[in-house]
C-alpha positions as CSV (number, residue, x, y, z in Angstrom):
1,M,324.1,343.6,171.6
2,A,325.6,340.3,172.7
3,D,325.5,339.9,176.5
4,A,328.6,339.2,178.6
5,T,329.3,335.6,179.6
6,A,329.1,334.4,183.2
7,K,332.9,334.1,183.4
8,E,333.4,337.6,182.1
9,R,331.2,338.9,184.9
10,G,332.9,336.9,187.6
11,E,329.6,335.5,188.7
12,A,330.3,331.8,188.1
13,K,333.2,331.8,190.5
14,R,332.0,334.2,193.2
15,G,335.4,334.6,194.7
16,G,336.5,331.6,196.8
17,K,333.0,330.4,197.6
18,I,333.1,327.5,195.1
19,S,336.0,326.0,197.1
20,K,333.9,326.2,200.2
21,I,330.9,324.7,198.4
22,W,332.9,321.7,197.2
23,I,334.4,321.1,200.7
24,W,330.9,320.8,202.1
25,S,329.6,318.9,199.1
26,I,332.1,316.2,199.7
27,I,331.0,315.8,203.3
28,G,327.3,316.0,202.6
29,L,326.1,315.9,199.1
30,F,327.9,312.9,197.6
31,C,327.0,310.8,200.6
32,A,323.3,311.4,199.8
33,S,321.3,309.6,197.2
34,I,320.5,311.6,194.1
35,A,316.8,311.5,193.2
36,L,316.2,312.5,189.6
37,G,313.1,313.7,187.8
38,A,311.5,317.1,188.6
39,G,307.8,317.4,188.7
40,L,305.9,320.2,186.9
41,G,304.3,323.0,188.8
42,F,302.4,325.9,187.5
43,G,301.4,329.2,189.1
44,L,300.6,332.6,187.6
45,T,299.7,335.8,189.5
46,R,298.7,339.2,188.2
47,N,299.3,342.2,190.6
48,K,299.9,345.9,190.6
49,D,303.5,346.5,191.3
50,K,302.8,349.4,193.6
51,S,299.6,348.4,195.4
52,A,299.5,344.6,195.1
53,E,295.8,344.8,194.1
54,S,294.6,341.6,192.5
55,E,293.2,341.6,189.0
56,S,291.9,338.9,186.7
57,S,294.4,336.5,185.2
58,P,295.4,336.6,181.5
59,S,293.9,334.3,179.0
60,S,294.5,330.6,179.5
61,Q,296.0,330.5,176.0
62,S,298.6,333.1,177.0
63,S,299.4,331.2,180.2
64,S,299.7,328.0,178.4
65,Q,302.1,329.3,175.8
66,S,304.4,331.0,178.4
67,L,304.3,327.9,180.6
68,E,305.3,325.8,177.7
69,T,308.3,328.1,177.0
70,I,309.7,328.2,180.5
71,E,309.1,324.5,181.1
72,S,311.1,323.8,177.9
73,M,313.9,325.9,179.2
74,R,313.7,324.2,182.6
75,A,314.1,320.8,180.9
76,Q,316.8,322.0,178.5
77,Y,319.0,323.3,181.2
78,N,318.4,320.6,183.8
79,L,316.8,323.0,186.4
80,P,314.8,321.9,189.4
81,G,312.7,325.0,189.1
82,Y,312.3,328.1,187.0
83,A,310.5,331.4,187.8
84,V,309.8,334.4,185.6
85,G,308.5,337.8,186.6
86,Q,307.5,340.6,184.1
87,S,306.0,344.1,184.5
88,R,304.2,346.3,182.1
89,N,302.1,349.4,182.6
90,G,302.3,349.1,186.4
91,T,301.0,345.4,186.4
92,F,303.3,342.6,187.5
93,L,302.9,339.0,186.4
94,S,304.8,335.9,187.5
95,L,305.0,332.4,186.3
96,V,306.8,329.3,187.8
97,T,307.5,325.7,186.9
98,G,309.2,322.8,188.6
99,V,310.0,321.8,192.2
100,R,311.5,323.4,195.3
101,K,313.8,320.4,195.8
102,E,314.8,317.8,193.2
103,G,313.4,314.4,194.1
104,A,310.8,315.9,196.5
105,A,307.1,316.6,195.9
106,P,306.6,320.3,196.8
107,L,306.2,322.5,193.8
108,I,307.6,326.0,193.4
109,T,304.8,328.6,193.8
110,P,304.6,332.3,192.7
111,N,304.8,333.3,196.3
112,D,308.0,331.5,197.1
113,T,311.2,333.3,198.2
114,F,314.1,333.3,195.8
115,H,317.8,334.0,196.5
116,I,318.8,337.0,194.3
117,G,322.6,336.8,194.7
118,S,324.5,339.8,193.2
119,L,321.2,341.5,192.2
120,T,321.7,342.7,195.8
121,K,324.5,345.1,194.6
122,A,322.0,347.4,193.0
123,M,320.1,347.6,196.3
124,T,323.3,348.5,198.2
125,A,324.1,351.2,195.6
126,T,320.6,352.6,195.7
127,L,320.8,352.6,199.5
128,L,324.1,354.5,199.3
129,A,322.5,357.0,196.9
130,S,319.9,357.8,199.5
131,F,322.6,358.8,202.0
132,I,324.4,360.9,199.4
133,R,321.1,362.7,198.7
134,E,321.0,363.5,202.4
135,G,324.5,364.9,202.3
136,L,326.3,362.3,204.4
137,F,328.6,361.5,201.5
138,S,329.2,362.4,197.8
139,W,330.1,360.0,195.1
140,D,333.5,361.6,195.2
141,T,334.1,360.8,198.9
142,T,337.3,358.8,199.2
143,I,337.9,355.7,201.1
144,A,340.5,357.6,203.3
145,D,337.8,360.1,204.3
146,A,335.1,357.5,204.7
147,L,337.2,355.0,206.7
148,P,339.5,357.0,209.0
149,E,339.4,354.0,211.4
150,L,341.5,352.1,209.0
151,S,344.0,354.8,208.1
152,S,346.8,353.0,210.0
153,V,346.6,349.9,207.9
154,M,345.4,351.3,204.6
155,D,347.8,351.0,201.7
156,P,348.4,354.5,200.1
157,G,347.1,353.1,196.8
158,H,343.5,353.0,198.1
159,R,343.3,356.5,199.7
160,D,342.0,358.3,196.7
161,T,339.5,355.6,195.6
162,T,336.0,357.0,195.6
163,L,332.6,355.6,196.5
164,A,331.7,355.7,192.8
165,M,334.8,353.7,191.9
166,L,333.7,351.1,194.4
167,T,330.2,350.6,193.2
168,S,331.4,350.8,189.5
169,Q,334.0,348.1,190.2
170,F,336.9,350.4,189.2
171,S,338.7,350.4,192.6
172,G,341.5,348.0,191.6
173,I,340.4,345.7,194.4
174,N,340.0,342.0,194.0
175,D,338.7,339.1,196.0
176,T,341.9,337.1,196.6
177,W,341.3,337.1,200.3
178,S,338.4,334.7,199.8
179,S,340.8,331.9,198.7
180,N,341.9,331.7,202.4
181,L,339.5,328.9,203.6
182,T,340.5,329.4,207.2
183,F,339.5,333.0,207.1
184,L,336.4,332.2,205.0
185,E,335.3,329.7,207.6
186,E,335.6,332.3,210.3
187,M,333.2,334.5,208.3
188,Y,330.6,331.8,208.8
189,N,331.0,331.8,212.6
190,P,327.6,332.5,214.0
191,A,329.2,334.4,216.9
192,L,330.7,336.9,214.5
193,A,328.5,339.8,213.8
194,P,328.3,340.4,210.0
195,S,329.4,344.1,210.5
196,D,332.5,342.9,212.4
197,G,333.2,340.4,209.6
198,R,333.0,343.2,207.1
199,L,335.6,345.2,209.1
200,E,337.9,342.2,209.1
201,V,337.5,341.8,205.3
202,A,338.2,345.6,204.9
203,R,341.4,345.2,207.0
204,R,342.7,342.4,204.7
205,V,341.7,344.1,201.5
206,L,342.9,347.6,202.3
207,S,346.2,346.6,203.9
208,Q,347.3,345.2,200.5
209,P,348.0,347.5,197.5
210,P,345.3,347.6,194.8
211,A,345.8,345.0,192.0
212,S,345.6,347.9,189.5
213,T,345.6,351.6,189.7
214,P,342.1,352.8,190.8
215,N,339.8,354.1,188.0
216,T,341.8,352.5,185.2
217,T,340.9,348.8,185.2
218,W,337.5,347.2,185.7
219,T,337.6,344.2,188.1
220,Y,334.4,342.6,189.4
221,A,334.8,342.1,193.1
222,N,332.4,341.5,195.9
223,S,334.9,343.3,198.2
224,N,333.9,346.6,196.6
225,Y,330.3,346.3,198.0
226,V,331.5,344.9,201.3
227,L,333.4,348.1,201.8
228,V,330.4,350.2,200.8
229,G,328.3,348.4,203.4
230,L,331.0,348.9,206.1
231,I,331.3,352.6,205.3
232,L,327.5,353.0,205.7
233,E,327.7,351.1,209.0
234,L,330.5,353.1,210.5
235,R,329.1,356.5,209.5
236,T,325.5,355.8,210.5
237,N,325.8,353.6,213.6
238,A,323.3,351.1,212.0
239,T,324.2,347.8,210.3
240,W,323.8,347.4,206.6
241,E,321.0,344.9,207.4
242,E,319.2,347.4,209.6
243,Q,319.5,350.1,206.9
244,M,318.2,347.8,204.2
245,Q,315.1,346.9,206.3
246,S,314.3,350.4,207.5
247,R,315.2,352.4,204.3
248,L,314.4,350.0,201.5
249,F,312.3,347.0,202.4
250,A,309.9,348.7,204.8
251,P,309.2,351.9,202.8
252,L,308.7,350.0,199.6
253,N,306.6,347.3,201.3
254,M,309.0,344.6,200.2
255,T,307.4,341.9,202.4
256,G,309.4,338.8,202.9
257,C,312.8,340.2,201.8
258,G,315.7,339.2,204.1
259,F,319.2,338.0,204.2
260,G,321.0,334.7,203.7
261,P,319.6,331.3,202.6
262,N,315.9,331.1,201.7
263,P,313.9,330.8,204.9
264,E,313.3,327.2,206.2
265,A,311.8,326.1,209.4
266,L,314.3,323.4,209.8
267,N,317.4,322.2,207.9
268,T,315.2,319.5,206.3
269,S,312.1,321.7,205.6
270,I,311.1,322.4,202.0
271,D,309.3,325.7,202.7
272,N,311.0,327.5,199.7
273,P,313.2,326.6,196.7
274,W,316.2,324.6,197.9
275,P,319.7,325.4,196.6
276,H,321.3,322.9,194.2
277,I,324.6,322.2,192.5
278,P,324.8,320.5,189.1
279,D,326.2,316.9,189.1
280,P,329.6,317.2,187.5
281,N,329.0,314.1,185.3
282,T,325.3,314.3,184.4
283,G,324.5,318.0,184.9
284,R,321.4,317.0,186.9
285,P,320.7,319.3,189.9
286,V,321.7,317.8,193.3
287,P,320.1,319.3,196.4
288,F,322.7,321.0,198.6
289,E,322.1,319.2,201.9
290,G,324.0,317.5,204.7
291,V,325.2,320.9,206.1
292,E,323.9,323.6,208.4
293,L,321.5,326.1,206.9
294,R,324.0,328.9,207.2
295,Y,326.3,327.2,204.6
296,R,323.6,327.5,201.9
297,D,324.8,331.0,201.1
298,N,327.8,333.1,201.0
299,P,329.0,334.2,204.5
300,P,326.9,336.9,206.1
301,P,329.6,339.6,206.0
302,L,329.3,339.5,202.2
303,G,325.7,340.7,202.5
304,P,326.0,344.0,200.6
305,A,327.4,342.1,197.6
306,G,324.9,339.4,197.4
307,T,322.9,337.7,200.2
308,V,319.4,339.1,199.8
309,H,316.4,336.8,199.2
310,C,312.9,338.1,198.2
311,P,309.6,336.9,197.0
312,M,309.1,337.9,193.3
313,Q,306.4,340.4,193.9
314,S,308.5,342.2,196.5
315,Y,311.6,342.3,194.4
316,A,309.5,343.8,191.6
317,K,308.8,346.8,193.9
318,F,312.6,347.6,194.0
319,L,312.8,347.5,190.2
320,R,309.7,349.7,190.0
321,L,311.5,352.2,192.1
322,H,314.1,352.7,189.4
323,I,311.5,353.3,186.8
324,D,309.5,355.6,188.9
325,G,312.7,357.4,190.0
326,I,313.6,358.2,186.4
327,H,310.1,359.4,185.5
328,Q,309.2,360.7,189.0
329,N,305.7,359.3,189.1
330,A,303.8,361.3,191.7
331,S,301.3,358.4,192.0
332,G,303.9,355.8,192.8
333,A,303.8,354.5,196.4
334,S,307.6,354.3,196.2
335,L,308.1,358.0,195.8
336,P,309.2,360.3,197.1
337,W,311.9,357.9,198.3
338,Y,314.5,359.9,200.3
339,N,314.0,362.7,197.8
340,L,316.1,361.1,195.1
341,T,315.8,363.0,191.9
342,T,315.7,362.0,188.3
343,S,319.4,362.9,188.0
344,D,320.2,360.7,191.0
345,F,318.7,357.7,189.2
346,Q,320.3,358.7,185.9
347,F,323.7,358.6,187.6
348,L,323.0,355.1,189.0
349,H,322.1,354.0,185.4
350,T,325.0,355.6,183.5
351,R,328.2,353.9,182.5
352,W,331.0,355.0,184.7
353,N,333.9,354.5,182.3
354,P,332.8,353.8,178.7
355,A,336.5,353.6,177.7
356,A,337.3,350.9,180.2
357,N,339.8,348.1,179.6
358,S,337.1,345.6,178.7
359,E,333.7,345.8,176.9
360,T,332.1,344.3,179.9
361,G,333.6,346.8,182.3
362,S,332.7,349.7,180.0
363,R,329.0,348.9,180.5
364,Y,329.0,348.8,184.3
365,T,327.3,351.6,186.2
366,P,327.7,353.1,189.8
367,G,324.2,351.6,190.4
368,G,325.3,348.0,190.2
369,F,323.9,347.4,186.7
370,W,325.3,346.6,183.3
371,T,323.9,348.6,180.4
372,R,322.8,346.9,177.2
373,G,322.5,349.6,174.5
374,T,321.1,352.9,175.6
375,M,317.8,351.9,177.2
376,I,318.4,348.5,179.0
377,L,319.9,347.9,182.4
378,E,320.7,344.3,183.5
379,H,322.6,342.2,186.0
380,N,322.9,338.5,186.9
381,G,323.5,337.0,190.3
382,S,324.5,333.6,191.8
383,N,325.8,332.2,195.0
384,N,326.7,329.0,193.1
385,L,323.6,327.4,194.4
386,N,320.9,329.6,192.8
387,A,320.9,332.0,189.9
388,G,319.0,335.0,188.6
389,H,319.0,337.7,185.9
390,V,317.1,341.0,185.7
391,Y,316.5,343.7,183.1
392,I,315.0,347.1,183.3
393,L,314.0,348.8,180.0
394,I,313.8,352.6,180.5
395,G,311.4,354.0,178.0
396,D,310.3,357.6,177.3
397,S,307.8,357.4,180.1
398,A,306.8,355.1,183.0
399,E,304.1,353.7,180.8
400,Y,306.6,352.5,178.2
401,S,309.2,351.3,180.7
402,T,309.2,347.6,181.6
403,F,311.2,345.1,183.6
404,G,311.6,341.4,184.0
405,F,313.6,338.7,185.7
406,T,314.3,335.0,185.9
407,F,315.3,332.8,188.9
408,T,316.3,329.2,189.3
409,N,317.3,327.2,192.4
410,V,320.6,325.7,191.0
411,G,324.0,327.2,190.5
412,G,326.6,326.7,187.8
413,D,327.3,328.1,184.3
414,R,324.3,326.4,182.7
415,S,321.9,328.0,185.2
416,L,323.4,331.4,184.5
417,L,322.8,330.8,180.8
418,A,319.3,329.6,181.5
419,V,318.3,332.8,183.4
420,L,320.0,334.9,180.7
421,T,318.1,333.1,178.0
422,G,314.8,333.8,179.7
423,V,315.6,337.5,179.9
424,D,316.7,337.6,176.3
425,Q,313.4,335.9,175.2
426,M,311.4,338.5,177.2
427,L,313.3,341.3,175.5
428,R,312.7,339.8,172.1
429,G,309.1,339.2,172.8
430,D,309.4,335.4,172.5
431,L,308.5,335.0,176.2
432,D,305.6,337.4,177.1
433,L,303.4,336.8,180.1
434,F,301.1,339.5,178.8
435,K,300.5,338.1,175.3
436,Q,296.9,337.7,174.5
């Protein structure tokens, strides 16, 4: 089945963020010299998804063939760096090529941290599912019931919108608020707590009527997940960030996962892959520099929609949770995870409205994934400075279920195509880190 384009998914534009990016690029990027020519780095690790126990590496021939494939894609799409992760039979492999920052020496390593963008949405939906299993909500809980604090400003058109409609992107809500650069700038204010920012976004979104009747039209919007994060915060007295750390990252041992730009000791450090934008004339990646570190990502209040960063091996543990959740592997360190059942994970993986207004929307699930056929889940993510794409293939058993993902440290349509191409090649078997 042909995959959706970046524009169909709304990932290339990411609301009004591209306007913000270009404001700061005028100030910082185009005043900087552009150093061309990425170096070639290589790293491959082989670890158990669940226990992180080291094993011997695959054959050098296998490593060489896979490296040649991803280096070819890195060069073809003008990427500073490219990273691939793949799991099979409980073993996780990763492979990387390129540099952390264009024009600088440090190479990307398999242990680096990558920004995952909208792949965060599946984490937020899974977090919500854990509270639903505990009885705090149901998927049919309405916004009116979940956010009584906003009843005085809430347009009547939103009152019957449910949590499932939010995570499935069928709320009728859009991201037009993000085109207000004054308001967007305030969302970057370090004195503004992200949870307070989410409350302000909710006030703006819910005070206006929905752009379409809820549960009729699919519209990809970060606001849907911002609202979910706010609902969790107001009903649990813990921030979304605290909940992610305590209920997801810590139990799954997702070491190194956090929020916002990839960690750097200083604005000028190159401790992890740097964000880049493509030069509009040459397409070459340009380091996004000359601005404060906080501007290297979407504003913190958008966290539930897309501000997580993770090392590859830690992100793999979240994906493994969804395979173990379907098959309920008793041996998995990730289970029991808040007592979620097979049916809970099946709900997260099932199309919400197969008869939706668009083919793209008809494939979206309450779990923050698109379906591809009957067995494959996928999603892409980008903050316009990085990009990633993930797939989970749900087989008849955990043994026959696999996942893989690709990351790059540059934004733009070509980068989204590059990470999609890598996933497609893994699904076809053309890119196989396990091939002997």
